[in-house]
Rosetta silent file (secondary structure, phi, psi, omega in degrees, C-alpha in Angstrom):
SEQUENCE: MKSPRPVVPFEAGWGRGIIRASSLIIVGTLGGSAWAQLGSFNQPPERLPQVALAGIAPEPTLPTATQFDLPLPTLNNSSIWPATFTRLFPSVSLSIPDNSAVGVTHQQVVSGVPGTIAALQVQLTVSSRDAGPMFNGDLVATLSHDSGYVVLLNRVGRRPDSAVGYGDNGFNLTLTDTAAADVHTYRVSLGGSDFVPISSADPAVPLGGSWQPDGRVAAPESVVTGSPRITSLAAFNGLNPNGTWTLFFADMGAGGLAQMESWNLEFTVVPEPEVTASVSGAALFALALARRRWATVK
SCORE:     score description
SCORE:     0.000 S_00000001
   1 L     0.000  135.588 -179.126  -23.919   -9.973  -49.341 S_00000001
   2 L   -72.829  141.625  176.450  -22.815   -8.427  -46.128 S_00000001
   3 L   -70.248  141.523  176.600  -19.735   -9.932  -44.587 S_00000001
   4 L   -58.481  145.418  178.664  -20.366  -11.716  -41.327 S_00000001
   5 L   -77.441  133.450 -176.789  -19.567   -9.739  -38.297 S_00000001
   6 L   -67.087  149.553  178.310  -16.514  -11.045  -36.404 S_00000001
   7 E  -107.204  128.209 -177.048  -16.998  -12.592  -32.964 S_00000001
   8 E  -117.577  113.090  177.791  -14.407  -11.784  -30.335 S_00000001
   9 E   -81.345  151.108  179.377  -14.180  -13.873  -27.182 S_00000001
  10 E  -125.927  130.314  172.653  -13.279  -12.311  -23.810 S_00000001
  11 E  -118.799   83.889 -170.164  -11.967  -14.143  -20.773 S_00000001
  12 E  -146.348 -160.712 -173.040  -11.707  -11.628  -17.949 S_00000001
  13 L   -68.087 -124.040 -179.112  -13.491  -10.531  -14.763 S_00000001
  14 L  -137.068  152.726  178.471  -17.135   -9.208  -14.897 S_00000001
  15 L   147.878 -149.745 -174.527  -18.662   -6.082  -16.200 S_00000001
  16 E  -134.780  147.285  176.234  -19.561   -3.990  -19.238 S_00000001
  17 E  -151.179  171.795  178.675  -17.347   -2.646  -22.006 S_00000001
  18 E  -126.908  131.647  167.416  -17.336   -0.776  -25.315 S_00000001
  19 E  -110.680  131.847  169.565  -15.460   -1.581  -28.471 S_00000001
  20 L   -94.513  122.402 -172.537  -15.345    1.286  -30.865 S_00000001
  21 L   -65.079  -25.131 -173.852  -15.296   -0.059  -34.371 S_00000001
  22 L   -80.946  -33.594 -177.061  -13.280    2.900  -35.828 S_00000001
  23 L  -124.078  -15.387  178.278  -10.305    2.837  -33.400 S_00000001
  24 L    62.150   48.669  168.948  -11.054   -0.360  -31.286 S_00000001
  25 L   -91.013  123.307  178.477  -10.657    1.324  -27.943 S_00000001
  26 E   -90.872  123.190 -174.468  -11.792   -0.862  -25.179 S_00000001
  27 E  -130.838  137.150  172.746  -13.456    1.017  -22.366 S_00000001
  28 E   123.977 -162.560  175.869  -15.133   -0.424  -19.243 S_00000001
  29 L  -116.685  136.075 -167.911  -14.591   -3.488  -16.990 S_00000001
  30 L  -121.086  159.322  173.086  -14.411   -6.911  -18.662 S_00000001
  31 L   161.244  176.995  178.371  -14.851  -10.496  -17.585 S_00000001
  32 E    74.349  162.586  172.005  -16.608  -13.788  -17.437 S_00000001
  33 E   -79.435  108.478 -174.808  -16.663  -16.081  -20.459 S_00000001
  34 E  -143.643  174.562 -179.103  -18.432  -13.830  -23.002 S_00000001
  35 E  -133.264  135.418  173.619  -18.549  -12.883  -26.548 S_00000001
  36 E  -113.998  124.869  179.373  -18.476   -9.452  -28.234 S_00000001
  37 E  -100.964  133.846 -172.493  -19.630   -8.857  -31.763 S_00000001
  38 L   -84.903  139.000  173.281  -18.217   -5.956  -33.795 S_00000001
  39 L   175.197 -163.837 -178.256  -20.844   -3.936  -35.593 S_00000001
  40 L  -102.192  117.790  174.950  -22.772   -0.690  -35.617 S_00000001
  41 E  -146.375  121.801 -173.611  -24.653    0.300  -32.511 S_00000001
  42 L   -90.243  117.283 -179.351  -25.453    3.905  -31.552 S_00000001
  43 L  -116.053  126.388  175.999  -25.035    4.370  -27.757 S_00000001
  44 L   -53.652  129.766 -178.347  -25.876    7.640  -26.123 S_00000001
  45 H   -51.898  -36.489  179.844  -22.565    9.194  -24.834 S_00000001
  46 H   -73.229  -10.015  176.145  -23.792    9.754  -21.349 S_00000001
  47 H   -96.951    5.817 -174.818  -24.488    6.101  -20.840 S_00000001
  48 L   -77.545  146.810  175.293  -20.894    5.049  -21.811 S_00000001
  49 L   -58.128  145.607 -177.635  -18.706    3.558  -19.010 S_00000001
  50 L  -107.691   10.080 -174.910  -16.302    6.094  -17.468 S_00000001
  51 L  -119.117  125.716 -174.531  -13.554    3.657  -16.366 S_00000001
  52 E   -93.761  140.746  175.606  -10.729    2.848  -18.739 S_00000001
  53 L   -94.723  154.085  172.091   -9.021   -0.521  -18.814 S_00000001
  54 L    48.883   35.910  171.768   -5.236   -1.057  -19.271 S_00000001
  55 L    76.154   17.098  177.961   -4.422    2.617  -18.980 S_00000001
  56 L   -98.433  113.323 -172.328   -6.673    3.573  -21.903 S_00000001
  57 L   -69.225  137.775  170.849   -8.573    6.817  -21.142 S_00000001
  58 L   -67.795  141.282  177.064  -12.261    6.936  -22.127 S_00000001
  59 L   -81.129  154.620 -174.941  -13.074    9.397  -24.901 S_00000001
  60 L   -59.493  -44.337  176.714  -15.543   12.209  -24.259 S_00000001
  61 L  -129.159  144.389  175.230  -17.877   10.817  -26.975 S_00000001
  62 L  -126.503   79.409 -176.059  -18.130    7.526  -28.813 S_00000001
  63 L   -57.868  -35.740 -178.197  -20.753    8.215  -31.487 S_00000001
  64 L  -128.847  115.965 -175.820  -20.610    4.883  -33.133 S_00000001
  65 E  -149.819  165.578  171.687  -19.801    1.896  -30.985 S_00000001
  66 E  -109.133  126.044 -178.645  -20.533   -1.685  -30.189 S_00000001
  67 E  -101.693  135.321  168.382  -21.774   -2.428  -26.758 S_00000001
  68 E  -127.066  141.189 -178.492  -21.471   -5.743  -25.059 S_00000001
  69 E  -113.750  127.802 -175.263  -23.144   -6.655  -21.815 S_00000001
  70 L  -110.431  150.163  177.211  -21.619   -9.395  -19.681 S_00000001
  71 L   -55.680  137.795  178.264  -23.307  -11.331  -16.808 S_00000001
  72 L  -106.167  125.878  178.508  -22.832   -9.538  -13.400 S_00000001
  73 L   -73.350  159.229  173.124  -22.231  -11.471  -10.257 S_00000001
  74 L  -103.057  116.242  179.575  -24.153  -10.669   -7.072 S_00000001
  75 L  -116.220   94.882 -174.057  -21.904   -9.899   -4.214 S_00000001
  76 L    54.021   52.669 -178.293  -23.953   -9.181   -1.126 S_00000001
  77 L    64.051   25.928 -177.693  -26.687   -7.621   -3.395 S_00000001
  78 L  -128.977  124.930 -170.629  -24.062   -5.582   -5.220 S_00000001
  79 L   -89.636   -5.478  176.652  -23.387   -6.162   -8.925 S_00000001
  80 L  -141.091  156.880  174.727  -19.995   -4.450   -8.993 S_00000001
  81 L   -69.864  154.735  -16.496  -16.845   -3.925   -6.842 S_00000001
  82 L   -67.255  158.030  175.530  -16.527   -2.594   -4.299 S_00000001
  83 E  -118.485  157.836 -175.003  -18.744   -4.797   -2.361 S_00000001
  84 E  -120.092  139.265 -175.108  -19.801   -4.669    1.243 S_00000001
  85 E  -136.009  134.410  179.269  -19.847   -7.524    3.752 S_00000001
  86 E  -124.308  130.414 -178.024  -20.911   -7.367    7.417 S_00000001
  87 E  -119.329  119.200  179.133  -19.983   -9.837   10.136 S_00000001
  88 E   -96.315  130.998  175.569  -22.045   -9.690   13.374 S_00000001
  89 E  -119.615   76.010 -172.638  -20.906  -10.711   16.800 S_00000001
  90 L   -81.237  168.080  170.051  -24.004  -10.363   19.003 S_00000001
  91 L    47.626   44.243 -176.589  -24.578  -11.421   22.562 S_00000001
  92 L   -74.117  -52.871  178.178  -20.936  -11.292   23.648 S_00000001
  93 L    49.494   55.095 -179.421  -21.880  -10.123   27.217 S_00000001
  94 E  -107.936  117.209 -176.597  -18.315  -10.096   28.400 S_00000001
  95 E   -66.278  140.956  170.700  -17.475   -8.326   31.742 S_00000001
  96 E  -103.897  123.557 -173.986  -14.413   -5.982   31.568 S_00000001
  97 L   -61.547  139.423 -177.496  -12.417   -6.332   34.808 S_00000001
  98 L   -82.875  133.399  174.623  -12.500   -3.000   36.729 S_00000001
  99 L    60.555   49.534 -174.585   -9.341   -1.035   37.275 S_00000001
 100 E  -145.754  121.928  177.183   -7.124   -3.607   35.448 S_00000001
 101 E   -74.181  -12.422 -178.242   -4.725   -3.167   32.625 S_00000001
 102 E   -67.274  -41.154  173.752   -4.923   -6.854   31.940 S_00000001
 103 E    67.030 -160.018 -176.091   -8.348   -6.365   30.394 S_00000001
 104 E  -144.158  148.886  173.552  -10.256   -8.862   28.384 S_00000001
 105 E  -124.492  157.191  176.725  -10.171  -10.061   24.694 S_00000001
 106 E  -137.698  121.406 -171.920  -12.746  -11.456   22.452 S_00000001
 107 E  -110.418  142.202  167.898  -11.660  -13.204   19.210 S_00000001
 108 E  -137.493  145.253  177.842  -13.757  -14.057   16.172 S_00000001
 109 E  -100.180  122.426 -176.574  -12.903  -15.835   12.971 S_00000001
 110 E   -97.209  135.582  173.636  -14.104  -14.233    9.762 S_00000001
 111 L  -145.557  162.015  177.279  -14.522  -16.440    6.683 S_00000001
 112 L    78.868   15.415  179.652  -16.169  -16.256    3.252 S_00000001
 113 L  -108.432  122.103  179.556  -15.421  -12.593    2.335 S_00000001
 114 L   -76.581  165.226  171.918  -13.826  -12.243   -1.045 S_00000001
 115 L    72.341 -169.160  179.563  -11.123   -9.728   -2.126 S_00000001
 116 E  -118.330  157.807 -172.152   -9.045   -7.524    0.002 S_00000001
 117 E   -74.453  129.103  176.151  -10.143   -4.737    2.457 S_00000001
 118 E  -105.366  -28.562  176.710  -10.522   -1.260    1.035 S_00000001
 119 E  -158.033  155.145 -176.529  -12.321    0.202    4.063 S_00000001
 120 E  -140.134  142.442  169.468  -13.440   -1.037    7.505 S_00000001
 121 E  -128.863  144.286 -179.811  -16.074    0.107   10.026 S_00000001
 122 E  -129.161  135.596  178.953  -16.478   -1.263   13.465 S_00000001
 123 E  -110.360  131.663  178.294  -19.636   -1.061   15.585 S_00000001
 124 E  -120.878  137.112  170.165  -19.322   -1.334   19.390 S_00000001
 125 E  -122.094  116.809  176.555  -21.839   -1.793   22.134 S_00000001
 126 E  -128.626  137.596 -171.165  -20.670   -1.307   25.767 S_00000001
 127 E  -140.843  164.341  171.432  -22.976   -0.901   28.603 S_00000001
 128 E   -72.727  159.672  177.480  -22.855   -0.780   32.460 S_00000001
 129 L  -129.672  163.894  176.440  -23.211   -3.886   34.548 S_00000001
 130 L    63.976   25.314  176.940  -24.382   -4.791   37.980 S_00000001
 131 L    63.983   16.737  179.223  -27.009   -1.951   37.760 S_00000001
 132 L  -116.282  160.458 -179.430  -24.448    0.687   38.278 S_00000001
 133 L   -73.832  150.545  171.113  -23.261    3.475   35.869 S_00000001
 134 L  -100.027 -179.206 -174.774  -20.107    3.004   33.930 S_00000001
 135 L  -137.195  105.786 -175.821  -17.417    5.631   33.159 S_00000001
 136 H   -51.654  -43.248 -174.051  -16.498    6.100   29.451 S_00000001
 137 H   -63.956   -7.321 -179.813  -13.192    7.809   30.337 S_00000001
 138 H   -84.803  -24.659 -164.164  -11.979    4.580   31.887 S_00000001
 139 E   -88.280  143.426  173.718  -11.957    2.440   28.839 S_00000001
 140 E  -126.923  134.121  176.157   -9.238    1.420   26.354 S_00000001
 141 E  -138.857  134.521  177.737  -10.056   -0.608   23.331 S_00000001
 142 E  -134.612  159.127  178.270   -7.991   -1.896   20.464 S_00000001
 143 E  -127.509  136.617 -175.990   -8.543   -4.104   17.332 S_00000001
 144 E  -137.077  144.995  176.545   -6.005   -6.308   15.707 S_00000001
 145 E  -164.583  124.858 -173.018   -5.956   -8.613   12.633 S_00000001
 146 L    52.562 -122.268  178.678   -2.944   -9.976   10.728 S_00000001
 147 L   -86.514  -13.160 -172.855   -0.482   -7.015   10.490 S_00000001
 148 E   -84.013  144.927 -176.875   -3.281   -4.406   11.229 S_00000001
 149 E  -154.406  134.546  177.743   -3.691   -2.704   14.519 S_00000001
 150 E  -142.116  143.809  169.854   -5.859    0.333   15.684 S_00000001
 151 E   -93.289  114.262 -176.275   -6.606    2.015   18.964 S_00000001
 152 E   -86.034  -37.820  172.907  -10.347    2.421   18.920 S_00000001
 153 E  -137.887  138.668  175.077  -10.675    4.075   22.373 S_00000001
 154 E  -140.223   79.193  179.314   -8.080    5.533   24.695 S_00000001
 155 L    50.793   64.199 -177.682   -9.764    7.040   27.786 S_00000001
 156 L   -52.420  135.877  176.758  -11.973    9.448   25.981 S_00000001
 157 L    90.679  -11.601  176.664  -12.042   12.904   27.191 S_00000001
 158 L   -62.871  137.113 -175.780   -8.660   12.596   29.142 S_00000001
 159 E  -153.955  172.358 -176.576   -6.887   15.872   28.850 S_00000001
 160 L   -55.235  -37.861 -174.673   -4.253   18.012   30.737 S_00000001
 161 L   -97.000   13.436  176.292   -6.909   19.368   33.131 S_00000001
 162 E  -151.414  108.877  174.566   -8.795   15.957   33.608 S_00000001
 163 L   -76.133   -8.969 -176.377   -6.975   12.759   34.464 S_00000001
 164 L  -109.465  -14.696 -176.778  -10.234   10.827   34.375 S_00000001
 165 L    70.360 -160.344 -170.104  -11.884   11.785   31.116 S_00000001
 166 L   -81.407  140.027 -176.821  -15.554   11.785   30.366 S_00000001
 167 L   -97.334   24.034 -179.398  -18.070   10.282   32.932 S_00000001
 168 L   -81.608  170.429 -159.785  -20.767    9.340   30.422 S_00000001
 169 L  -119.914   79.893  168.321  -22.457    5.923   30.531 S_00000001
 170 L   108.347  169.365  175.891  -21.718    3.549   27.584 S_00000001
 171 E  -137.169  141.095  168.790  -21.194    3.344   23.906 S_00000001
 172 E  -148.090   75.480 -165.455  -23.382    2.235   20.965 S_00000001
 173 E  -133.491  163.305  167.006  -21.417    3.684   18.155 S_00000001
 174 E  -109.793  134.185  178.013  -19.710    3.161   14.846 S_00000001
 175 E  -104.485  126.019  176.322  -16.022    3.910   14.334 S_00000001
 176 E  -148.151  145.003 -176.403  -14.977    4.817   10.877 S_00000001
 177 L   -72.978  -13.470  178.778  -12.117    6.839    9.441 S_00000001
 178 L   -91.642    2.112  174.864  -14.567    8.856    7.296 S_00000001
 179 L   -64.013  159.846 -174.215  -16.496   10.155   10.268 S_00000001
 180 L   -78.660  -24.026 -176.839  -16.447   13.911   10.870 S_00000001
 181 L  -144.889  164.952 -168.569  -14.905   13.996   14.390 S_00000001
 182 E   -84.217  131.010 -178.505  -12.587   12.349   16.787 S_00000001
 183 H   -67.506  -21.521 -176.357  -14.299   10.135   19.422 S_00000001
 184 H   -61.865  -30.050 -173.752  -11.736   11.297   22.065 S_00000001
 185 H  -122.055   46.566 -172.664  -13.384   14.738   22.249 S_00000001
 186 H   -66.577  -35.826  178.278  -16.990   13.754   21.461 S_00000001
 187 H   -57.044  -42.001  179.206  -18.396   16.092   24.184 S_00000001
 188 H   -64.117  -45.092 -171.546  -16.821   19.167   22.522 S_00000001
 189 H   -71.245  -33.989 -179.543  -18.244   18.115   19.037 S_00000001
 190 H   -86.715  -35.283 -177.369  -21.774   17.567   20.527 S_00000001
 191 H  -123.940    2.415  178.971  -22.056   20.214   23.206 S_00000001
 192 L    79.914    2.146  179.111  -19.151   22.546   22.712 S_00000001
 193 L  -150.776  146.821  174.431  -17.586   21.724   26.034 S_00000001
 194 L   -66.376  -25.168 -168.772  -15.649   18.956   27.831 S_00000001
 195 L   -94.273   -0.548 -178.716  -17.745   19.582   30.896 S_00000001
 196 L   -96.497  102.547  176.416  -21.303   18.946   29.401 S_00000001
 197 L   -57.602  152.068 -174.902  -22.536   15.291   29.720 S_00000001
 198 L   -75.593  -16.442 -178.038  -24.151   13.959   26.660 S_00000001
 199 L  -145.131  139.820  171.345  -27.302   12.899   28.573 S_00000001
 200 L  -108.097   10.563 -177.929  -29.279   14.075   31.627 S_00000001
 201 L   -75.920  170.841  178.182  -31.556   11.103   31.605 S_00000001
 202 L  -136.855  108.360    0.428  -31.446    8.401   34.401 S_00000001
 203 L   -75.022  155.597  178.627  -29.916    6.156   33.443 S_00000001
 204 L   -61.106  139.268  177.798  -27.827    8.191   31.042 S_00000001
 205 L   -74.553  153.252  174.091  -28.016    7.061   27.327 S_00000001
 206 L   -77.468  162.521  176.883  -24.831    5.822   25.710 S_00000001
 207 E   -70.008  125.313  174.436  -22.859    7.663   23.092 S_00000001
 208 L  -118.943 -165.213 -177.399  -24.132    6.836   19.594 S_00000001
 209 L    89.750 -171.274  178.584  -23.393    8.034   16.056 S_00000001
 210 E  -113.716  135.401 -176.339  -20.338    7.641   13.891 S_00000001
 211 E  -145.045  158.475 -177.303  -16.845    8.754   15.012 S_00000001
 212 E   -82.871  145.507  176.444  -13.308    8.482   13.931 S_00000001
 213 L   -54.882  154.081  179.857  -11.247    5.997   16.120 S_00000001
 214 L   -58.273  -56.385  175.545   -9.178    7.546   18.973 S_00000001
 215 L    78.773   -6.677 -179.128   -5.986    6.451   17.274 S_00000001
 216 E   -86.121  128.900 -179.460   -3.681    7.602   20.150 S_00000001
 217 L   -98.344    9.319  176.445   -1.006    5.063   21.186 S_00000001
 218 L   -65.260  149.858  176.897    0.076    6.948   24.379 S_00000001
 219 L   -55.497  144.497 -176.443   -0.078    5.020   27.512 S_00000001
 220 L   -59.736  -27.817 -179.534   -3.595    5.115   29.099 S_00000001
 221 L   -80.817   -4.865 -176.117   -2.152    6.790   32.282 S_00000001
 222 L  -131.523   -6.852  179.837   -0.624    9.624   30.250 S_00000001
 223 L   -59.239  142.802  171.127   -2.853    9.995   27.103 S_00000001
 224 L  -143.802  174.641 -176.537   -4.418   13.453   26.510 S_00000001
 225 L   -53.068  -37.217 -175.623   -6.245   15.137   23.789 S_00000001
 226 L   -87.317    3.412  178.024   -3.029   16.402   22.120 S_00000001
 227 L   -66.917  141.618 -178.260   -1.291   12.952   22.045 S_00000001
 228 L   -54.613  137.023  171.631   -0.387   11.931   18.462 S_00000001
 229 E   -97.668  100.044 -168.006   -3.003    9.965   16.542 S_00000001
 230 L  -119.720    0.235  172.609   -0.928    7.487   14.603 S_00000001
 231 L  -121.182  153.228  177.730   -3.246    4.493   14.106 S_00000001
 232 L  -155.200  171.127  178.210   -6.516    4.301   12.045 S_00000001
 233 H   -67.473  -10.636 -178.515   -8.717    1.726   10.432 S_00000001
 234 H   -77.239   -9.867  172.874   -6.787    2.142    7.233 S_00000001
 235 H   -58.420  -18.897  179.508   -4.142   -0.101    8.867 S_00000001
 236 H   -96.287  -10.101  179.709   -6.352   -2.989    7.553 S_00000001
 237 L   -57.810  134.698 -175.368   -6.520   -1.753    4.073 S_00000001
 238 L    84.006   -7.540 -179.194   -5.144   -4.327    1.514 S_00000001
 239 L   -89.902  155.743  177.546   -5.303   -7.181    3.918 S_00000001
 240 L   -68.500  132.382  176.786   -7.366  -10.373    3.454 S_00000001
 241 L   -71.860  -19.361 -177.070  -10.451   -9.960    5.712 S_00000001
 242 L   -81.392  146.768 -173.049  -10.639  -13.661    6.585 S_00000001
 243 E   128.288 -172.993 -177.556   -8.892  -14.892    9.723 S_00000001
 244 E   -89.572  129.271  174.252   -8.921  -14.079   13.393 S_00000001
 245 E  -109.469  128.347 -177.416   -9.945  -10.659   14.596 S_00000001
 246 E  -114.969  123.074  169.359   -9.100   -9.754   18.199 S_00000001
 247 E  -102.052  128.799 -178.587  -10.913   -7.016   20.189 S_00000001
 248 E  -117.396  136.424  172.401   -9.343   -6.018   23.424 S_00000001
 249 E  -127.530  143.176  171.480  -10.913   -3.910   26.220 S_00000001
 250 E  -135.180  142.921  179.387   -9.399   -2.652   29.436 S_00000001
 251 E  -112.907  109.865 -167.745  -11.000   -0.587   32.203 S_00000001
 252 L   -97.910    9.846  179.627   -8.153    1.560   33.703 S_00000001
 253 L  -129.608  150.369  175.829  -10.141    3.369   36.470 S_00000001
 254 L   -75.478  136.055  178.837  -11.755    2.280   39.717 S_00000001
 255 L    90.060  148.966 -179.404  -15.488    2.326   39.816 S_00000001
 256 L    79.259   87.004 -177.323  -18.065    2.396   36.947 S_00000001
 257 L   -91.467  136.285 -166.923  -18.319   -1.244   35.856 S_00000001
 258 E  -122.781  146.967  178.819  -18.499   -1.998   32.034 S_00000001
 259 E  -134.789  129.334  169.807  -19.582   -4.987   29.906 S_00000001
 260 E   -75.713  119.004 -175.924  -18.850   -5.582   26.164 S_00000001
 261 E   -90.713  -50.770 -178.678  -22.326   -6.420   24.717 S_00000001
 262 E  -160.773  165.384  168.651  -21.528   -6.821   21.030 S_00000001
 263 E  -156.386  154.544 -175.307  -19.445   -5.815   18.149 S_00000001
 264 E  -135.637  146.773  172.777  -19.619   -5.868   14.320 S_00000001
 265 E  -115.619  135.806  170.522  -17.285   -5.472   11.447 S_00000001
 266 E  -113.345  119.072 -176.678  -18.361   -3.987    8.028 S_00000001
 267 E  -100.664  134.166  156.991  -15.869   -4.698    5.222 S_00000001
 268 E  -105.540  121.467 -174.523  -15.719   -2.803    1.923 S_00000001
 269 E  -123.743  152.201 -175.860  -13.689   -5.041   -0.317 S_00000001
 270 E  -126.122  166.413  179.983  -12.110   -4.855   -3.744 S_00000001
 271 L   -71.749  158.913 -178.176  -10.693   -7.543   -6.033 S_00000001
 272 L   -73.323  155.172 -172.808   -7.215   -8.770   -5.076 S_00000001
 273 H   -57.784  -34.646 -172.654   -4.428   -7.095   -7.132 S_00000001
 274 H   -76.663  -24.725  172.097   -3.705  -10.268   -9.166 S_00000001
 275 H   -68.766  -39.779  177.008   -7.389  -10.441  -10.314 S_00000001
 276 H   -61.976  -39.550  178.422   -7.113   -6.883  -11.436 S_00000001
 277 H   -64.061  -40.385  179.683   -3.858   -7.605  -13.307 S_00000001
 278 H   -62.910  -37.862  178.620   -5.485  -10.638  -15.018 S_00000001
 279 H   -64.509  -43.917 -177.354   -8.436   -8.484  -16.202 S_00000001
 280 H   -62.196  -45.641  172.264   -6.084   -5.929  -17.651 S_00000001
 281 H   -55.437  -46.426 -179.498   -4.098   -8.680  -19.426 S_00000001
 282 H   -64.738  -35.311  179.610   -7.257  -10.211  -20.859 S_00000001
 283 H   -68.079  -42.950  179.697   -8.419   -6.890  -22.140 S_00000001
 284 H   -61.179  -43.862 -177.775   -5.165   -6.231  -23.963 S_00000001
 285 H   -63.933  -42.098  169.504   -5.303   -9.656  -25.489 S_00000001
 286 H   -51.033  -46.307 -175.960   -8.959   -9.016  -26.627 S_00000001
 287 H   -61.660  -43.648  179.881   -7.909   -5.711  -28.172 S_00000001
 288 H   -64.642  -44.279  177.228   -5.120   -7.356  -30.200 S_00000001
 289 H   -66.067  -32.821  178.872   -7.468  -10.115  -31.394 S_00000001
 290 H   -71.307  -41.627 -176.897  -10.214   -7.705  -32.299 S_00000001
 291 H   -61.999  -34.577  178.889   -7.836   -5.610  -34.305 S_00000001
 292 H   -66.999  -40.373 -177.407   -6.695   -8.601  -36.211 S_00000001
 293 H   -77.862  -32.878  179.157  -10.116   -9.851  -37.066 S_00000001
 294 H   -67.204  -37.461  178.522  -11.423   -6.380  -37.886 S_00000001
 295 H   -69.028  -27.272  175.518   -8.542   -5.929  -40.393 S_00000001
 296 H   -66.674  -35.645 -175.355   -9.561   -9.256  -41.967 S_00000001
 297 H   -88.283  -11.266 -176.579  -13.197   -8.253  -42.642 S_00000001
 298 L   -61.083    0.000    0.000  -12.405   -4.631  -43.866 S_00000001
């Protein structure tokens, strides 16, 4: 009579793993209350997980292995980490005072987002008000939350030969650290010159697309293209996304009236460090228990 196959409990995060009967190497992500049965199961090598737990590197091939599948949670239609969550703040319609460093702030409280921030994108919509054109080079914008702080806009186009910056008409863009180009010099990126407007329409269309945040912390009256870029959206990495977020806008030049229409935050989140540590600990415990039971049935 065949010996009954040992059953090994796992109490860890969520995911899929592999136990190789010959060496009992655990590979994959573990979790949930689940059971893994040791036995013979031929799994094609190309389908094996490529992430090792507890510092154990996956082998190139595992010709004979036991596969266990655990229930996967749904996080914003994603079955695995990292997960993405978006918080929308529409219909703000907040006038930005003209030619005033006092500016205006808009605060929003984020809740219900799990994990910690691994990446952040910010979408901004700013338009002209009172039926007149605005002036992009007048605007300064910053975002803050907890210990994080980034300069999103700092008088785009301002440079040694232009104290006023770009005269384009509005923003409808996404700011992300992974974009290809710096928003401060968007005309150069789009048209090859600081002197070429992005639109000849009447009224002119706003700047769209994805751009890196300005990042320059120099004073608005002295910032230029070459000013150091020492802030980025990475300042929020590792922080809890929940809590108060503050968006600040100021219009530093006379003429060209602007209005903040809306803004959105898109979070890419990962498990908190203590969750990751508990998964690794559970995996090691399961490995030890599996070895003991395997030795018993051999």
